[in-house]
N, C-alpha and C positions, 0 to 999 in steps of 0.2 A: 438421562441424555437420550436423544433420538438416534445417535450413531453408535455402532458397535464395530470397532476396528478389527479387521481380519488379518491383515498383514501390512507391514511397512517394508519397502525395498528401496535401496539406493543402488543405482546402476550407472555404468559408464560404458561407452563404446569407443574402441580405438580403430575400428575398421567398419566396413559395410555390414549392415544387419537388417533384418526385417521380422516383425511379428505379424503373421498372416491374419487376414480378416477373421474376426471371431466375435463372440458375445458371451456374456455370463449373467448370472442371476443377481449379482451384487453391484454396488457402485464402485467407480474407480476415479481417482484424482491423480493426474499426471502433472508433475511440476518440473520444468526445465531449469536446471541450475547453471548449466554452461553449454554454449554452442546452440545448436538448434536441432529439432526433430521434426520430420514430416509425418503427417497423419491423414487418415480419411475418417469422416464421421458423417452419418446421415446420407451421404451420396458418395460417388466415386471420385470426387474432386480431391486432389492432393493439396493440402495446405501445410503451413509451416508454423510451428511453435518456436519462438525465440526465448533466450534466457530471460527468466522473470515471468513468462507466461504460464498459465495453468490450463488444463483441459479436464473438464468435469464430464464423466461418462455415466449416464443412467443405466440401470439394469436392462438387459436384453437388447441394448443398442450395439449394432455391429460397428467395429472399428479396427484399424490396423495402424502400425507404426513402421516408419522407414528411417533407418539410421544411415544417412548417406554422407555424413561429414565426420571425420575422426575427431574424438575429443568431447563428444556430447556427453552430458551427465544429467541425471534426473533423479527425482524421488517419486515413488509410486505408493499410493495409499489405496487399499481395497477395503471396503467396509459395507456394512448393512445399515439400512435406515428403518426405524419402526414404522408400522402401518399408520400410526397417527400423524406421521410427517407426510404431507400430501404433495410436496414439491417434486417434480420429475424433470425439471429443466436440466439441460446439458449443453455444453458448448465451451467456447474459449473464455477464460477470464484473463483479460490482457494485463500485462505488467503495470503495476501501480505501487503506490506506497504500501497498500494493504498486502499485495502479493509478496513484496520484498520483505515486509515484517513477518509474514506467515512463514516463508521459507527460512529466513534467518533464525526464527524461533525454533523451528524443527531441527535445523542443523546444529544450533548451539546446545539444544537440550538433549537430543537423541543421538547418542554416539554409536549405537549398534542397531541391529535389526531384530534382535530378540529382546522384547521390551519387558521391563518390570511392570507390575500392576499400576503403579503411580504414573509411569511413563505412558502407558496405554491410555489411562484416564486423561492425561494432559493432551495427547493427540486427539482424542475424541472431543475434548473441549474446543480444540482448534477447529475441528470440523464443524462444530456448532456455530462458531463465529463465522466460518465461511458461508454457511447457508443464510445467516443473518445479513452478511455483506451482499450477497447476490440479490437479496430482496430489498436492498437499500437504494436511496436516491443516488448515492455516490456511484454505485455500479450502473444503475439504469441510465445515468447521464453521460456515461463514457462511450458515446456512440460514434462521434466523429473526431477527427484530429484536432480541430480547434478546441473542442470541449476537453479533450485529453490534455492539451497544453495548459489550459487555464487550471484544470484540476491539479496538474503536476506542480505548477507554480504556487497555487494556494496551499497545497499540502506541504511544500517545502517551507513556506513562511510559517504556517501554523505549527509545524513540527518543532520549530525553534522555541515554541512556548514563550514568546515575548522577547527572546534574546535576538540580537542583531543579525541580519543577513543582508548582504548588499545585492544590488541589481547585477553587478559584475559577477558575483558568485553564482547567482541563479542562471545567468546567461552561460557561464562556463560549464556548469553541470548539465545543462540541457542542450549544449552545443549550438548556441546562438551568439550573435554579437549583442553587445549591450543595447545599441540603438534599435536593432531588429526586434528583440524580445520586448523592449519597452513599447515600441510601436504596435506590435501584435496584441499585447495585453490591453493597451488603450483601445484598440479597434474592437476587441472581443468583449470587453467589460464596460467600457466607457470611463474607466478609472485609471489614473496614473499609477504605474507599478510602485514607485517610491511612496506615493500616498497610501496605497494599500498596505505596504509593509508597516508604515507608521501607524495606520489605523489598527492593525492587528496588535502591535506592541502596546498601543494605548488601551485597547480592550483588556489586555492582561494586566496592565498597570492599574487600571480602575478596579478590576476584580480583586487584586491583592490589597489595594488600599481600603476597599470597602469591606471585604469579607475575611481578611487574614489579620492576625495580631502582630505580624512582623513590623519592625520599625522601618522607617524610610531608608535608612542606610542599608539594611539588608535587602529591601526591595530593589534599591538602586543597583546593588551588586548582582542580585539574582537576574535582573533584566539586562545586564551587560553594559550599563552606563558607567563611564569612567569615574564619575563622582556625583555627589548630590546636586551640585550646581548644574551639571549637564542634564541630569534627569529632570530637575525642576524647570529648567528652561524649555526642554522638550514638552513637558506636561502642560506648562502655561501656554506655549505656542498652540497646542492642540485644543485646549479647553478654555483658556482665558483665566484660569486660576491655578495657584500652586498646589502641590500634592497635599500639604498640611491642611489647607483650606478645604479642599475636596473631601478629605477624610473626615473633617469635623462636621460637614453638612449631613 
């Protein structure tokens, strides 16, 4: 692995606090798990990290943290990278499905801050996934609010892995009305949101019919349809043929 974990720290602040401007020879990843934390990086402008955001700080980069709201909580990882790793990017990694999974995995797996060897290896593997993520299209395309909204919606739908999700559920989780989020998605993608949900479910159904050995009853249940008749009617409406015929082709 390219990463060598030096320390993992879980912190909380119940009053005002500040870590003065400083730098160090290693990398640092700051992850806000509750509340928000102010910081400076690259210039003297004070910015804010909200819960779910991450801040990646390269070696020798000056930075400071300001804890001005009681109840803030965070995880800090300090680590080294091998010379073969040429990435030196630093900055904010906004809250996304990836950051939520990353933090949840750490919190669920690591109970203390003195790590056993296999726990250290686990965290180092997570760090490798982080650097792959910041080099991916998913991260590079998260530049403006409309793109972030589309990404949030598509992530929510694909995260269900073919199981049902309603427009109402998406709207509620993202704090929009049903009509507003449907209109925005249509404007930004050119596709109806309900049609997108159906298309993703169809992709998974096709994949399971073509490449798995599961019977149609099992696939029906796995994809969240109430019975084979409902699944067959959905599949035929979308493709023009029933699941058995599609599987036999």
